[in-house]
Structure formats: C-alpha cells, structure tokens
ZAMILUM-851877 format. One record per residue: residue in three letters; y, x, z of N, C-alpha, C, O, CB in turn. Coordinates in steps of 0.1 Angstrom, whole numbers, plus 5000, padded with zeros to 4 digits. Glycine has a CB too. Layout:
<nodes>
r  n_yy  n_xx  n_zz  ca_yy  ca_xx  ca_zz  c_yy  c_xx  c_zz  o_yy  o_xx  o_zz  cb_yy  cb_xx  cb_zz
ALA  Y  X  Z  Y  X  Z  Y  X  Z  Y  X  Z  Y  X  Z;
...
</nodes>
This chain:
<nodes>
r  n_yy  n_xx  n_zz  ca_yy  ca_xx  ca_zz  c_yy  c_xx  c_zz  o_yy  o_xx  o_zz  cb_yy  cb_xx  cb_zz
MET  0666  2088  8420  0663  2101  8425  0675  2110  8422  0681  2110  8411  0650  2107  8419;
ARG  0678  2118  8432  0689  2128  8430  0684  2140  8422  0672  2144  8423  0695  2133  8443;
ILE  0692  2146  8414  0688  2157  8405  0682  2169  8414  0672  2175  8410  0699  2163  8397;
LYS  0688  2171  8426  0683  2182  8434  0670  2179  8440  0664  2188  8446  0693  2184  8445;
ASP  0665  2167  8439  0651  2164  8443  0641  2165  8432  0629  2164  8435  0651  2150  8449;
SER  0645  2167  8420  0636  2168  8409  0629  2182  8409  0636  2192  8410  0644  2167  8395;
LEU  0616  2182  8408  0608  2194  8408  0612  2203  8397  0613  2215  8398  0593  2191  8408;
GLY  0615  2197  8385  0619  2205  8373  0632  2212  8376  0634  2224  8372  0620  2196  8361;
TYR  0641  2205  8382  0654  2211  8386  0652  2223  8396  0658  2233  8394  0664  2201  8392;
ILE  0644  2220  8406  0642  2231  8416  0636  2243  8410  0640  2254  8413  0633  2225  8427;
ILE  0626  2241  8402  0619  2253  8395  0629  2260  8386  0630  2273  8387  0607  2248  8387;
THR  0636  2253  8378  0646  2259  8368  0657  2266  8376  0660  2278  8372  0652  2248  8359;
ASN  0663  2260  8386  0674  2266  8393  0669  2278  8401  0676  2288  8401  0679  2255  8403;
THR  0658  2278  8407  0652  2289  8414  0650  2301  8404  0653  2312  8407  0639  2286  8421;
GLY  0643  2298  8393  0641  2308  8383  0654  2315  8378  0654  2327  8376  0633  2303  8372;
ARG  0664  2306  8376  0677  2312  8371  0683  2321  8381  0688  2331  8378  0686  2300  8368;
LYS  0683  2317  8394  0688  2325  8405  0681  2338  8406  0687  2349  8408  0688  2317  8418;
ILE  0668  2338  8405  0660  2350  8406  0664  2359  8395  0666  2371  8397  0645  2347  8406;
THR  0664  2354  8383  0668  2362  8371  0682  2368  8373  0684  2380  8370  0668  2354  8358;
GLN  0692  2360  8377  0705  2365  8379  0706  2376  8389  0712  2386  8386  0715  2353  8382;
HIS  0700  2374  8400  0701  2384  8411  0693  2397  8407  0698  2408  8410  0694  2378  8424;
LEU  0682  2396  8400  0675  2408  8396  0682  2415  8386  0683  2428  8386  0661  2404  8391;
THR  0689  2408  8376  0697  2414  8366  0708  2422  8373  0712  2433  8368  0702  2404  8356;
GLN  0714  2416  8383  0725  2423  8390  0720  2436  8396  0727  2447  8396  0731  2414  8401;
LYS  0708  2436  8402  0702  2448  8408  0699  2459  8397  0700  2471  8400  0689  2445  8415;
PHE  0696  2454  8385  0693  2464  8374  0705  2468  8366  0705  2477  8358  0683  2457  8365;
HIS  0717  2462  8369  0729  2464  8361  0733  2478  8360  0736  2483  8349  0740  2456  8367;
ALA  0732  2486  8371  0736  2500  8371  0727  2508  8362  0731  2519  8358  0736  2505  8386;
HIS  0715  2503  8359  0706  2510  8350  0707  2506  8336  0700  2511  8327  0692  2509  8356;
GLY  0716  2497  8333  0719  2493  8319  0708  2484  8313  0706  2485  8301  0721  2505  8311;
ILE  0701  2476  8321  0690  2468  8316  0691  2455  8323  0695  2454  8335  0677  2475  8318;
THR  0686  2444  8317  0685  2431  8323  0671  2429  8328  0662  2436  8324  0689  2420  8313;
SER  0669  2419  8336  0656  2416  8341  0647  2411  8330  0635  2414  8330  0657  2404  8352;
GLU  0652  2405  8320  0644  2400  8308  0640  2413  8300  0628  2413  8296  0653  2391  8299;
GLN  0648  2422  8298  0645  2434  8291  0634  2442  8299  0625  2448  8293  0657  2443  8288;
TRP  0636  2443  8312  0627  2450  8321  0613  2444  8320  0603  2451  8320  0632  2451  8335;
SER  0612  2431  8320  0599  2425  8320  0591  2428  8307  0579  2430  8308  0600  2409  8321;
VAL  0598  2429  8296  0592  2434  8283  0588  2449  8284  0577  2453  8281  0601  2431  8271;
LEU  0597  2457  8289  0595  2471  8291  0583  2473  8300  0575  2482  8298  0608  2478  8296;
GLN  0583  2466  8311  0572  2468  8321  0559  2464  8315  0548  2470  8317  0575  2460  8334;
THR  0558  2453  8307  0546  2449  8300  0541  2460  8291  0529  2463  8290  0548  2436  8293;
LEU  0551  2466  8284  0547  2477  8275  0543  2489  8282  0534  2496  8278  0559  2480  8266;
THR  0548  2492  8294  0545  2503  8302  0530  2502  8307  0523  2512  8308  0554  2504  8314;
GLU  0526  2489  8309  0512  2487  8313  0502  2490  8302  0491  2495  8304  0510  2472  8318;
GLU  0506  2487  8289  0498  2491  8278  0507  2490  8265  0511  2479  8261  0486  2481  8276;
ASP  0511  2501  8260  0519  2501  8248  0511  2504  8236  0498  2504  8237  0530  2512  8249;
GLY  0517  2505  8224  0510  2506  8212  0504  2493  8207  0494  2492  8200  0498  2516  8214;
ILE  0511  2482  8211  0506  2468  8207  0516  2463  8197  0528  2468  8196  0505  2459  8220;
THR  0512  2452  8191  0521  2446  8181  0531  2437  8188  0530  2433  8200  0513  2438  8171;
GLN  0542  2434  8181  0552  2425  8186  0546  2411  8189  0549  2404  8199  0564  2423  8177;
ALA  0537  2406  8181  0530  2393  8183  0522  2394  8196  0522  2384  8204  0521  2390  8171;
GLU  0515  2405  8198  0507  2406  8211  0516  2407  8223  0513  2401  8233  0498  2419  8210;
LEU  0527  2414  8221  0537  2415  8232  0543  2401  8235  0545  2397  8247  0548  2425  8229;
SER  0546  2393  8225  0551  2380  8227  0541  2371  8235  0545  2364  8243  0554  2374  8213;
ARG  0528  2373  8231  0518  2365  8238  0517  2369  8252  0516  2361  8261  0504  2367  8231;
ARG  0517  2382  8255  0515  2387  8269  0527  2384  8278  0525  2381  8290  0513  2402  8268;
THR  0539  2384  8272  0550  2380  8280  0553  2366  8280  0562  2361  8288  0562  2388  8275;
GLU  0546  2358  8272  0549  2344  8270  0563  2341  8267  0569  2331  8272  0545  2336  8283;
LYS  0569  2349  8258  0582  2348  8253  0582  2344  8238  0573  2348  8231  0591  2361  8256;
ASP  0592  2337  8234  0593  2333  8220  0594  2346  8212  0602  2355  8215  0605  2324  8218;
PRO  0587  2346  8200  0588  2358  8192  0602  2362  8188  0605  2374  8187  0580  2356  8179;
THR  0611  2353  8186  0625  2356  8182  0632  2363  8194  0639  2372  8192  0633  2343  8178;
ASN  0629  2358  8206  0635  2365  8218  0630  2379  8219  0637  2388  8223  0633  2356  8230;
VAL  0617  2380  8217  0611  2394  8218  0617  2403  8208  0619  2415  8211  0595  2393  8216;
THR  0619  2399  8196  0626  2407  8186  0639  2412  8191  0643  2423  8190  0627  2399  8172;
ARG  0647  2402  8196  0661  2405  8201  0660  2416  8213  0668  2425  8213  0668  2392  8206;
ILE  0651  2413  8222  0649  2423  8233  0645  2436  8228  0650  2447  8233  0639  2417  8243;
LEU  0635  2437  8219  0631  2450  8214  0642  2457  8207  0643  2469  8208  0619  2448  8204;
ASP  0650  2450  8199  0662  2456  8193  0671  2463  8203  0675  2474  8201  0670  2446  8185;
GLN  0673  2456  8214  0682  2461  8225  0675  2474  8231  0682  2484  8234  0684  2451  8236;
LEU  0662  2473  8234  0655  2484  8240  0654  2496  8231  0655  2507  8236  0641  2479  8244;
GLU  0653  2493  8218  0653  2504  8208  0666  2511  8208  0667  2523  8207  0648  2499  8195;
ARG  0677  2503  8208  0690  2509  8207  0693  2518  8220  0700  2528  8219  0701  2498  8207;
LYS  0687  2514  8231  0688  2522  8243  0678  2534  8244  0677  2541  8254  0686  2513  8255;
GLU  0670  2535  8233  0660  2545  8232  0649  2545  8243  0644  2555  8248  0666  2559  8232;
LEU  0646  2532  8247  0636  2530  8257  0622  2527  8251  0612  2529  8257  0640  2519  8267;
ILE  0622  2522  8239  0610  2520  8231  0612  2525  8217  0624  2528  8213  0606  2505  8231;
ARG  0601  2526  8209  0602  2529  8195  0592  2521  8188  0581  2518  8193  0601  2545  8192;
ARG  0595  2517  8176  0586  2510  8167  0579  2520  8158  0586  2528  8152  0593  2498  8160;
GLY  0566  2519  8156  0559  2528  8147  0551  2520  8138  0548  2508  8140  0550  2537  8155;
ALA  0547  2526  8127  0539  2520  8117  0526  2515  8123  0520  2522  8131  0536  2529  8105;
ASN  0521  2504  8118  0508  2498  8121  0499  2501  8109  0499  2493  8100  0509  2483  8126;
LYS  0490  2511  8110  0482  2514  8099  0472  2503  8096  0467  2502  8084  0474  2527  8101;
GLY  0469  2494  8106  0460  2483  8104  0466  2471  8097  0459  2463  8092  0454  2479  8117;
ASP  0480  2470  8097  0487  2459  8091  0501  2464  8088  0509  2465  8097  0487  2447  8101;
ARG  0504  2466  8076  0517  2471  8072  0528  2461  8074  0540  2465  8073  0516  2475  8057;
ARG  0525  2449  8077  0535  2439  8079  0540  2439  8093  0550  2432  8096  0530  2425  8076;
SER  0534  2446  8102  0538  2447  8116  0540  2461  8121  0536  2470  8114  0528  2439  8125;
PHE  0546  2462  8132  0548  2475  8139  0541  2476  8152  0538  2465  8158  0563  2477  8141;
LEU  0538  2488  8156  0533  2490  8170  0544  2495  8178  0552  2503  8174  0521  2500  8170;
ILE  0545  2490  8190  0556  2493  8199  0552  2502  8210  0542  2500  8216  0562  2480  8205;
HIS  0559  2513  8211  0556  2524  8221  0568  2526  8231  0579  2525  8227  0552  2537  8214;
VAL  0565  2528  8243  0575  2532  8253  0578  2546  8252  0569  2555  8251  0570  2528  8267;
THR  0591  2550  8252  0595  2564  8252  0594  2569  8266  0592  2562  8276  0610  2565  8247;
GLU  0595  2582  8268  0595  2588  8281  0606  2583  8290  0604  2580  8302  0596  2604  8280;
SER  0618  2581  8284  0629  2576  8292  0626  2561  8296  0630  2557  8306  0642  2577  8284;
GLY  0620  2554  8287  0616  2540  8290  0606  2539  8301  0607  2531  8310  0611  2533  8277;
ARG  0596  2548  8300  0586  2548  8311  0592  2552  8324  0588  2546  8335  0574  2558  8307;
SER  0600  2562  8324  0607  2566  8336  0616  2555  8342  0615  2553  8354  0616  2579  8333;
LEU  0623  2548  8334  0632  2537  8339  0623  2526  8345  0626  2521  8355  0641  2532  8328;
SER  0613  2522  8338  0604  2512  8342  0598  2515  8356  0598  2506  8365  0593  2509  8332;
GLN  0594  2527  8358  0588  2532  8370  0598  2532  8381  0595  2529  8393  0581  2545  8369;
LYS  0610  2536  8378  0621  2536  8387  0625  2522  8392  0629  2520  8404  0634  2543  8381;
LEU  0624  2512  8383  0629  2499  8387  0618  2490  8393  0621  2480  8399  0634  2492  8374;
LEU  0605  2494  8391  0594  2486  8397  0596  2485  8413  0595  2473  8417  0581  2493  8394;
PRO  0599  2495  8420  0601  2493  8434  0613  2484  8438  0613  2477  8448  0603  2507  8441;
VAL  0623  2485  8429  0635  2476  8431  0631  2461  8430  0635  2453  8438  0646  2479  8420;
GLU  0623  2459  8419  0618  2445  8417  0609  2440  8429  0610  2429  8434  0610  2443  8404;
ILE  0600  2449  8434  0591  2446  8445  0599  2443  8457  0597  2433  8464  0581  2457  8447;
GLU  0609  2452  8460  0617  2450  8472  0625  2437  8471  0626  2429  8481  0627  2462  8474;
PHE  0631  2434  8460  0638  2422  8458  0629  2409  8460  0633  2400  8467  0645  2421  8444;
THR  0617  2410  8454  0608  2399  8456  0605  2397  8470  0604  2385  8475  0595  2401  8447;
GLN  0602  2408  8477  0599  2407  8492  0610  2400  8499  0608  2393  8509  0596  2420  8497;
SER  0623  2403  8495  0634  2397  8502  0635  2382  8502  0640  2376  8512  0647  2403  8496;
TYR  0630  2376  8492  0630  2361  8491  0617  2354  8494  0617  2342  8495  0635  2357  8478;
ILE  0606  2362  8496  0594  2355  8500  0589  2359  8514  0579  2355  8519  0583  2359  8490;
SER  0597  2367  8521  0593  2373  8534  0591  2362  8544  0583  2364  8554  0604  2382  8539;
ASP  0597  2350  8543  0594  2340  8553  0582  2331  8550  0578  2322  8557  0606  2331  8554;
LEU  0575  2334  8539  0564  2326  8535  0551  2333  8540  0550  2345  8541  0563  2325  8519;
THR  0542  2325  8545  0529  2330  8549  0520  2334  8537  0523  2330  8526  0521  2320  8559;
GLU  0509  2341  8540  0500  2344  8529  0494  2332  8523  0492  2331  8511  0489  2354  8534;
GLU  0491  2322  8531  0486  2309  8527  0496  2302  8518  0492  2297  8507  0482  2300  8538;
GLU  0509  2302  8522  0519  2296  8513  0520  2303  8500  0522  2297  8490  0532  2295  8521;
LEU  0520  2316  8500  0521  2324  8488  0509  2321  8479  0511  2320  8467  0522  2339  8491;
THR  0497  2320  8484  0486  2317  8476  0487  2304  8470  0484  2302  8458  0473  2318  8485;
LEU  0491  2294  8478  0493  2280  8472  0504  2280  8462  0503  2273  8451  0497  2271  8484;
LEU  0515  2287  8464  0526  2288  8454  0521  2294  8441  0524  2288  8430  0537  2296  8460;
ARG  0514  2305  8442  0508  2311  8430  0499  2302  8422  0500  2300  8410  0501  2324  8433;
GLN  0490  2295  8430  0481  2286  8424  0488  2274  8417  0484  2270  8406  0471  2281  8434;
ALA  0498  2269  8424  0505  2257  8418  0512  2261  8406  0512  2254  8396  0515  2252  8429;
PHE  0519  2273  8406  0526  2277  8394  0517  2281  8382  0520  2278  8371  0535  2289  8397;
GLN  0505  2286  8386  0495  2289  8375  0490  2277  8369  0489  2276  8357  0484  2297  8381;
LYS  0488  2266  8377  0483  2254  8371  0494  2247  8362  0491  2242  8351  0480  2244  8383;
ILE  0506  2248  8367  0517  2242  8359  0519  2250  8346  0520  2244  8335  0531  2242  8367;
ASN  0518  2263  8347  0520  2271  8335  0509  2269  8325  0511  2267  8313  0520  2286  8339;
GLU  0496  2267  8330  0485  2264  8321  0486  2251  8314  0483  2249  8303  0472  2265  8329;
ARG  0491  2241  8322  0493  2228  8317  0504  2227  8306  0503  2219  8296  0497  2218  8328;
LEU  0514  2236  8307  0524  2236  8297  0520  2244  8285  0528  2245  8275  0537  2242  8303;
</nodes>
C-alpha cells in the first residue's frame, strides 16, 4: 500500500493543512488556530479549570498550559484563584479575548465553507459521524 492511500495519512495530512491555512488566516490577528480553539472554547464558557479546559478541547494538559501562557501574555485570558481548590486556577476570557474570538469566528466559518462547499449535506453528515466514531474509538 502506498502511504497516500493510508487513511491515517489522509486524516493527518488533511488536518495539518487545515491547521496551517487557518493559522495563516489568523496571522494578522496575532493568534494561531490552536490558540483560537482554546480561546473559543473558553468564550463558550469561561471560569473553568485548566483540567476541564483540557478535557473539553481534548488537548494534552501540557499543551493547554503552553497555550494559556501565550494567551495570558497577549492579555486574552486571565487566571484567577479557585476558591474551591487552591491547587488550581479558574480561567477567564478578557474583553479583548472575547472580542477577538467573536471577530475570528466568521473567518473560521468562511474558511470551513471554502473546503466543504462541494460536499452534499448527506456527505457532511456521514463525514461527521465517521470522525465522531473514530474519535470515540481512540
């Protein structure tokens, strides 16, 4: 079998390309697609712990720490005391973080539409279902 016929290769290569292109679209705003995904997750519900954020984003806790450090330096999030557990922090989106996240959401939606526009609703449904099954299995 050729590597380009491997489903794992196809998935990985496609994901990498999507990440690279989206990061290019976000470049002018000083944020990567990986940072935006964490910021967007927090925008949906902030005031959660880093462990909860890691679970929701399905990212390794070490990577989440690194991303949060970057977002905090950019003053897009802030860490606050967790009165329920002094060993952890609660993460909050700042106004500038919320504003940036809202500004970039249409960019992400438009970009996604650009590469799925040739797919039918049935194909999109099947694609989502297939990836959800694979994700659950892993």
